[in-house]
C-alpha positions in Angstrom: 36.3 14.9 -109.1 32.8 15.2 -107.5 30.6 16.2 -110.6 29.3 13.3 -112.2 30.6 12.9 -115.9 29.3 10.2 -118.3 32.5 9.9 -120.5 34.7 9.8 -117.4 32.6 6.7 -116.0 32.6 5.0 -119.1 36.6 5.4 -119.4 36.8 3.9 -116.1 34.5 0.8 -116.8 35.9 0.3 -120.1 39.3 -0.3 -118.5 38.3 -2.4 -115.8 38.5 -5.5 -118.0 41.8 -5.2 -119.4 42.8 -4.3 -115.7 41.9 -7.3 -114.3 43.1 -9.3 -117.2 46.6 -8.0 -117.0 46.3 -9.0 -113.0 44.9 -12.3 -113.2 45.2 -14.2 -116.5 47.7 -17.1 -116.5 48.8 -16.6 -112.7 49.0 -19.8 -110.9 45.9 -21.2 -109.3 47.2 -20.7 -106.0 46.6 -16.8 -106.6 43.3 -17.2 -108.0 41.5 -19.6 -105.7 42.7 -18.6 -102.1 40.6 -16.5 -99.6 41.5 -14.2 -96.8 40.0 -16.6 -94.4 36.5 -17.9 -93.4 33.9 -17.8 -96.1 35.8 -14.6 -97.6 35.8 -14.5 -101.5 38.9 -15.6 -103.8 39.8 -13.6 -106.9 38.1 -15.8 -109.0 34.7 -15.4 -107.3 34.9 -11.6 -107.5 35.5 -11.8 -111.1 32.1 -14.2 -111.4 30.5 -11.3 -109.0 31.5 -9.0 -111.5 30.1 -10.8 -114.3 26.7 -11.6 -112.3 26.3 -7.8 -111.9 26.9 -7.2 -115.4 24.0 -9.1 -116.3 21.4 -8.7 -113.5 22.4 -5.2 -112.0 23.6 -2.0 -113.5 22.0 -1.7 -117.0 18.5 -3.4 -115.9 18.6 -0.7 -113.1 19.5 2.0 -115.7 16.8 1.1 -117.8 14.5 0.5 -114.7 14.9 4.4 -113.8 14.4 5.5 -117.7 10.9 3.2 -117.9 9.8 3.3 -114.4 11.2 6.1 -112.4 11.1 5.5 -108.7 7.5 3.7 -109.1 8.8 0.3 -108.9 11.7 -0.8 -106.9 14.9 -2.6 -108.1 15.1 -6.2 -108.2 16.8 -7.5 -105.4 20.8 -8.4 -106.5 21.3 -11.8 -105.6 25.0 -11.6 -103.9 25.4 -15.2 -104.2 24.5 -15.4 -107.7 28.4 -15.3 -108.8 28.3 -19.0 -107.7 26.4 -20.1 -111.0 28.6 -17.9 -113.0 31.7 -19.7 -112.0 30.9 -23.2 -112.0 33.1 -25.3 -114.3 34.9 -22.1 -115.7 38.3 -21.3 -116.1 40.0 -18.0 -114.8 40.4 -17.3 -118.6 36.9 -18.0 -119.6 35.6 -15.7 -116.6 38.0 -12.9 -117.7 36.6 -13.3 -121.5 33.0 -13.2 -120.4 33.5 -10.1 -118.1 35.0 -8.5 -121.0 32.4 -9.6 -123.4 29.4 -8.4 -121.1 31.3 -5.2 -120.2 31.7 -4.1 -123.7 28.1 -5.1 -124.6 26.8 -2.9 -121.4 29.0 -0.1 -122.3 27.5 -0.3 -126.1 23.9 -0.6 -124.5 24.8 2.5 -121.9 26.0 4.5 -124.8 22.7 3.5 -126.9 20.5 5.0 -124.5 21.9 8.6 -125.6 21.3 9.8 -121.9 21.4 13.5 -121.6 22.4 15.8 -118.5 18.6 15.8 -117.3 18.7 12.1 -117.5 21.3 12.0 -114.8 18.9 13.3 -112.0 16.0 10.8 -112.9 15.0 8.8 -109.9 14.8 5.1 -109.2 14.2 2.8 -106.0 16.9 0.6 -104.3 14.8 -1.8 -102.4 17.0 -1.2 -99.3 18.6 2.2 -99.8 15.4 4.0 -101.4 15.5 6.9 -103.9 18.4 7.2 -106.1 19.5 9.0 -109.3 20.8 7.6 -112.6 24.1 9.6 -111.8 24.2 8.0 -108.7 23.8 4.5 -110.0 26.4 5.1 -112.7 29.0 6.4 -110.5 28.2 3.3 -108.0 28.8 1.2 -110.9 32.5 2.5 -111.5 33.2 2.8 -107.7 32.1 -0.9 -107.4 34.6 -1.8 -110.1 37.4 0.1 -108.1 36.4 -1.6 -104.9 36.5 -4.9 -106.2 40.0 -4.1 -108.0 41.1 -3.1 -104.5 39.4 -6.3 -103.2 41.2 -8.6 -105.4 44.9 -6.8 -104.5 44.2 -7.3 -101.2 43.2 -11.0 -101.0 46.4 -11.7 -103.2 48.7 -9.9 -101.0 47.0 -11.7 -97.8 48.6 -14.8 -99.3 52.0 -13.2 -98.2 51.2 -11.7 -95.2 53.6 -13.6 -93.2 56.1 -13.9 -95.6 57.0 -10.3 -96.3 58.0 -10.3 -92.6 58.9 -7.0 -90.9 58.0 -4.9 -94.2 54.3 -5.5 -93.6 54.9 -2.2 -91.7 55.2 -0.2 -94.8 52.5 -2.4 -96.5 49.1 -0.7 -96.3 47.3 -3.7 -98.1 48.6 -6.0 -95.5 46.4 -3.7 -92.7 43.5 -3.2 -94.9 40.4 -4.7 -93.6 37.6 -2.7 -94.9 35.8 -3.3 -98.2 32.3 -4.6 -99.6 32.0 -8.1 -100.7 
């Protein structure tokens, strides 16, 4: 698929909370709170990051495109903002918060009643420059997939030595490229 389709994007965005819930809810904390090393994120922190994005990134930027076009740059996204989202919370609470925030954002996105001409409307990213509404919305979906991939890689990393020679067949064990 190379052509942007809002309904397809909404379908993917709508499925992410259930996918994360199925993957993470009720797992032992050792799966949720371990890192790949250094200051990499845990699965728990990734969910916090997704919540933070729901609150401060995707819909605020979509509204900004509609209200201001590219005359005003988007607010800079705080990549450490997830730290506030996760304090004192359980994995279940984060998953519930993410599902609620995403549901509200999907409803808000639908309420914009975007028409095909709106997808070409331009906004201004503070680092990337000009972007279109369709690029923003497509990136929202791809961002979900990036972090689902990241969570699976973080979790697989916990068994990097335990799988023994099978690591040769497990691409997730050799993957080291993503954005956090």
